[in-house]
C-alpha positions in Angstrom: 0.0 0.0 0.0 2.7 2.5 0.9 4.8 1.4 -2.0 1.9 2.0 -4.4 1.3 5.4 -2.7 4.9 6.4 -3.2 4.9 5.2 -6.8 1.8 7.3 -7.6 3.4 10.3 -5.8 6.5 9.9 -7.9 4.4 9.7 -11.1 2.5 12.9 -10.2 5.5 14.5 -8.6 5.2 17.9 -10.3 1.6 18.4 -9.3 2.2 17.1 -5.8 5.3 19.3 -5.3 3.3 22.3 -6.2 0.5 21.3 -3.8 3.0 20.6 -1.0 4.8 23.9 -1.4 1.5 25.8 -1.4 0.3 23.9 1.7 3.7 24.5 3.5 3.5 28.3 2.9 -0.1 28.5 4.1 0.6 26.4 7.2 3.7 28.5 8.0 1.8 31.8 7.8 -1.1 30.4 9.8 1.3 29.0 12.5 3.3 32.3 12.6 0.2 34.4 13.0 -1.7 32.1 15.4 1.4 31.9 17.7 1.3 35.7 18.0 -2.4 35.8 18.7 -2.1 33.0 21.3 0.9 34.6 23.0 -0.8 38.0 23.1 -3.8 36.5 24.8 -1.7 34.6 27.3 0.3 37.8 28.0 -2.8 39.9 28.7 -4.3 37.1 30.8 -1.2 37.0 32.9 -1.3 40.8 33.2 -4.9 40.7 34.3 -4.1 38.1 36.9 -1.1 39.9 38.3 -1.9 43.6 38.0 -3.6 45.3 40.9 -7.2 45.9 39.6 -7.9 47.9 42.7 -6.1 50.9 41.3 -7.2 53.7 39.0 -4.7 54.8 36.4 -4.0 58.5 35.7 -2.3 59.2 32.4 -0.6 62.5 31.5 -0.8 63.2 27.8 1.7 65.9 26.6 -0.1 68.7 24.7 2.7 69.2 22.2 5.3 66.9 20.7 8.2 68.7 22.4 6.9 67.8 25.9 8.2 64.6 27.5 6.7 62.6 30.3 5.6 64.4 33.5 8.3 63.5 36.0 7.8 64.5 39.7 10.4 65.6 42.2 10.7 63.9 45.6 9.0 66.8 47.3 6.1 66.6 44.8 5.8 62.8 45.4 5.7 63.5 49.2 3.0 66.1 48.8 0.8 63.9 46.6 1.1 61.0 49.2 0.0 63.4 51.9 -2.9 64.8 49.9 -4.2 61.3 49.1 -3.5 59.8 52.5 -1.0 57.3 51.0 -3.4 56.3 48.1 -1.2 57.8 45.4 1.4 55.6 43.7 4.1 56.8 41.4 6.5 54.9 39.1 9.2 56.1 36.8 11.4 53.9 34.5 13.6 53.7 31.5 14.9 50.8 29.4 18.5 49.5 29.7 19.4 46.8 27.2 21.9 44.2 28.4 23.6 41.3 26.8 23.6 37.9 28.5 25.5 35.3 26.5 24.2 35.2 22.9 20.8 36.7 23.9 20.0 40.4 24.2 17.4 41.2 26.9 15.7 44.4 28.1 16.2 45.4 31.7 14.1 48.2 33.0 15.5 50.6 35.6 12.4 51.4 37.7 11.7 53.4 40.8 8.6 53.2 43.0 7.4 55.2 45.9 6.6 52.1 47.9 7.3 52.4 51.7 8.7 48.8 51.9 11.6 49.6 49.6 14.9 50.5 51.2 17.0 53.5 49.9 20.2 51.5 49.5 19.0 48.4 47.9 18.2 47.3 44.3 15.5 44.6 44.1 15.4 42.0 41.4 13.4 38.9 40.7 14.8 35.4 41.0 14.9 35.1 37.2 17.0 38.3 36.8 19.1 37.6 39.9 20.8 34.6 38.2 21.8 36.9 35.3 23.5 39.5 37.4 27.0 38.1 37.2 30.3 40.0 36.9 30.6 39.2 33.1 27.2 40.7 32.3 27.4 43.4 29.7 25.0 46.4 29.9 24.5 48.7 26.9 24.0 51.5 29.3 27.3 52.7 30.9 25.4 53.8 34.0 24.8 50.2 35.2 27.4 47.5 36.0 27.9 44.6 38.3 31.2 44.0 40.2 31.6 41.2 42.8 27.9 40.8 43.2 27.3 44.5 43.9 25.3 46.5 41.4 26.6 50.0 40.6 24.3 52.7 39.2 26.1 55.9 38.1 29.0 54.7 40.3 27.0 54.2 43.5 26.9 50.7 45.0 23.6 49.0 45.9 23.0 45.8 47.7 21.0 43.3 45.6 18.0 41.7 47.3 15.0 39.6 46.2 12.0 41.6 45.2 9.2 41.8 47.8 6.4 39.3 47.1 3.9 42.1 47.2 5.6 43.6 44.2 7.1 40.7 42.3 3.7 39.5 41.0 2.7 42.8 39.5 2.8 43.9 35.9 2.9 47.5 34.8 0.9 48.3 31.6 1.8 51.6 30.1 -0.7 53.6 28.1 1.8 55.5 26.1 2.9 52.7 23.8 0.9 49.7 25.0 3.9 48.0 26.5 3.6 45.4 29.3 6.4 45.3 31.8 6.9 42.3 34.0 8.7 42.7 37.3 10.9 39.8 36.2 12.7 42.2 33.9 13.1 45.1 36.4 15.9 46.6 38.5 13.7 48.1 41.1 14.8 51.0 43.4 12.9 53.2 45.8 12.1 56.7 44.5 14.0 57.9 47.5 17.2 55.9 46.9 20.5 57.6 47.1 21.0 59.4 43.7 19.1 56.9 41.6 15.9 58.8 41.1 17.6 62.1 40.6 19.9 60.6 38.0 16.9 58.9 36.3 15.0 62.2 36.1 17.8 63.7 34.0 17.2 61.3 31.2 14.9 62.4 28.5 13.3 59.0 27.8 11.9 58.4 31.3 8.3 57.1 31.3 6.1 57.7 34.3 2.9 56.2 35.7 0.5 57.5 38.2 -2.3 55.6 40.0 -4.7 55.9 43.0 -6.2 53.2 45.2 -9.8 53.0 44.1 -10.8 52.3 47.7 -10.1 56.0 48.4 -12.4 57.3 45.7 -15.7 57.0 47.5 -15.7 60.7 48.4 -17.6 61.8 45.3 -14.2 62.3 43.5 -12.9 64.9 45.8 -9.6 63.1 46.4 -9.2 62.4 42.7 -10.0 66.1 41.9 -7.3 67.3 44.3 -4.8 64.9 42.8 -5.5 66.1 39.2 -5.4 69.7 40.2 -2.0 69.2 41.8 -0.7 67.4 38.8 -2.0 70.2 36.5 -0.1 72.7 38.6 3.1 70.6 38.4 2.6 70.2 34.6 2.0 74.0 34.2 -0.8 73.4 31.7 1.4 71.2 29.4 -0.6 68.0 29.9 -4.1 66.7 29.5 -5.0 64.0 32.1 -7.2 61.0 31.6 -8.4 58.5 34.2 -9.1 54.8 33.6 -8.7 51.4 35.2 -5.5 49.4 34.6 -7.6 46.5 33.4 -9.2 48.8 30.7 -5.7 49.7 29.6 -4.8 46.1 29.5 -7.7 45.5 27.1 -6.4 48.3 24.9 -3.0 46.6 24.9 -4.7 43.3 24.1 -6.5 44.7 21.1 -3.4 46.3 19.7 -1.3 43.2 20.3 -3.6 40.8 18.4 -4.9 43.1 15.6 -2.4 42.6 12.9 -1.5 39.0 13.8 -5.2 38.3 13.7 -5.4 39.7 10.1 -2.4 37.5 9.2 -4.2 34.5 10.7 -7.4 35.2 8.7 -5.2 35.5 5.6 -3.6 32.2 6.4 -7.0 30.5 6.8 -8.2 32.0 3.5 -5.1 30.8 1.7 -5.6 27.3 3.3 -9.1 27.2 1.9 -7.9 28.2 -1.5 -5.2 25.6 -1.3 -7.7 23.0 -0.2 -9.9 23.7 -3.2 -6.8 23.5 -5.4 -5.8 20.2 -3.9 -9.3 18.7 -4.3 -9.4 19.8 -7.9 -5.9 18.4 -8.5 -6.9 15.1 -6.9 -10.0 14.8 -9.1 -7.9 15.4 -12.2 -5.4 12.8 -11.1 -8.2 10.3 -10.4 -9.5 10.8 -14.0 -6.1 10.0 -15.3 -5.9 6.8 -13.2 -9.3 5.5 -14.3 -7.8 2.8 -16.5 -5.2 1.9 -14.0 -7.9 1.4 -11.3 -10.0 -0.6 -13.7 -7.2 -3.0 -14.4 -6.5 -3.4 -10.7 -10.1 -4.1 -10.0 -10.2 -6.6 -12.8 -7.2 -8.4 -11.4 -8.9 -8.9 -8.0 -8.2 -5.7 -6.1 -11.0 -4.5 -3.9 -12.4 -1.0 -3.7 -11.3 -0.8 0.0 -7.7 -1.5 -1.1 -7.8 1.3 -3.6 -9.3 3.7 -1.0 -6.6 2.8 1.5 -3.9 3.4 -1.1 -5.3 6.7 -2.1 -5.8 7.8 1.5 -2.2 6.9 2.3 -1.1 8.9 -0.7 -3.1 11.9 0.4 -1.8 11.7 4.0 1.8 11.5 2.9 1.3 14.6 0.8 -0.5 16.6 3.5 1.8 15.6 6.3 4.9 16.4 4.3 3.6 19.9 3.4 2.1 20.5 6.9 5.2 19.5 8.8 7.5 21.6 6.7 5.0 24.5 7.1 5.0 24.0 10.9 8.8 24.0 11.0 9.0 27.2 8.9 6.4 28.9 11.0 8.2 27.9 14.3 11.5 29.2 13.0 9.9 32.4 11.9 8.2 32.9 15.3 11.5 32.4 17.1 13.8 34.4 14.8 11.4 37.1 13.4 8.6 37.9 15.9 6.2 40.5 14.6 6.2 42.3 18.0 8.5 42.1 21.0 6.1 43.6 23.5 5.4 40.2 24.8 7.2 36.8 24.5 6.0 35.0 21.4 6.3 31.2 21.3 4.9 28.2 19.6 2.4 26.7 22.1 0.8 23.2 22.2 -2.5 24.8 21.3 -1.1 26.2 18.0 0.4 22.8 17.1 -2.9 21.1 18.0 -4.8 23.6 15.8 -2.4 22.9 12.9 -2.9 19.2 13.3 -6.7 19.6 13.3 -6.6 21.7 10.1 -4.4 19.1 8.4 -6.9 16.3 9.4 -9.7 18.4 8.0 -7.8 18.9 4.8 -7.0 15.2 4.6 -10.7 14.4 5.1 -11.7 17.0 2.4 -9.4 15.3 -0.1 -10.1 11.7 0.9 -13.9 11.8 0.8 -14.1 12.8 -2.9 -11.6 10.0 -3.7 -13.7 7.5 -1.8 -16.8 8.5 -3.6 -15.1 8.4 -6.9 -13.7 4.9 -6.3 -17.0 3.6 -5.0 -18.6 4.6 -8.3 -16.1 2.9 -10.5 -17.5 0.3 -12.9 -15.0 -2.0 -14.6 -17.2 -2.4 -17.7 -17.1 1.4 -18.2 -13.5 2.1 -17.3 -11.9 -0.5 -19.6 -13.0 1.7 -22.5 -11.1 4.7 -21.1 -8.1 6.0 -23.0 
């Protein structure tokens, strides 16, 4: 049966090669796009689970393109904490790329106004802690590690594990839709020695403001005071908006999956076109084999044997094209991710979906073959040219 299938594939090698290449390209595109969509959904689900939904986010939108993020001084942070009875939270960060082995990773220098953070300590996750060795190379000259001590702008800081109350959080920025995990953060207190002041001098610092929503049950008076104070600090250069972090997460989700979803729809459309082409090609091949099948039936072959042989032939064709397509898609996902805002990887659900589609394609091609063979009549076929 397998030998016959291979023989028929060799005879029709040109048509089958074209079908296999078309199928491989469609499966590769579908795998690539579906991996992005699945990874984006997992990223936003993790963010929803880890982010503090009990906070209301305040975003400062610059009114002109020459205005950067609204960065507060230590005194202004103290004042806002006093005005809001400790309900105000402030974060400032910038990106510092570093090289670890052959991989290049992003590390975020971040400061928070949390009371539990010490002034002379840098907090890192267990994941990042293992990377902070003396041979690590930062692309930012302000950061270095020597003998287990981290230096920022020449000042030494003790490295400690990140507090559990913070390590599980994610920060979703509304400026560019980026999700930051605390696993990728070098975390300092806003009141650390020199760190925050040095960070404020950098033009590319991004800031985040939020309030505990439990403190907003006073008809908005506390929120109004906070916004008025921020407007004074911004000197009219910013427009402020208020929204929950979960809503911002939804925006991030929509952005993350939009273009990959279009790619996925294109991949499905191409697969449908490829399926129609394969079915048409198989019908044409069956017509050419009518005399061959008639002779085999006359020599004692059963219809079931012909069906099994044709099914094996179709499965070899589809599995070959499908597996090659999955491999190409997996390599593309790893080497050329469409977006690096979240880790993109080939998941089991993507592979399962690919296998399901290949099974459907196999059935779509085998059923017409079975119907065609079941209708064969030796008396009619022996007259075929």
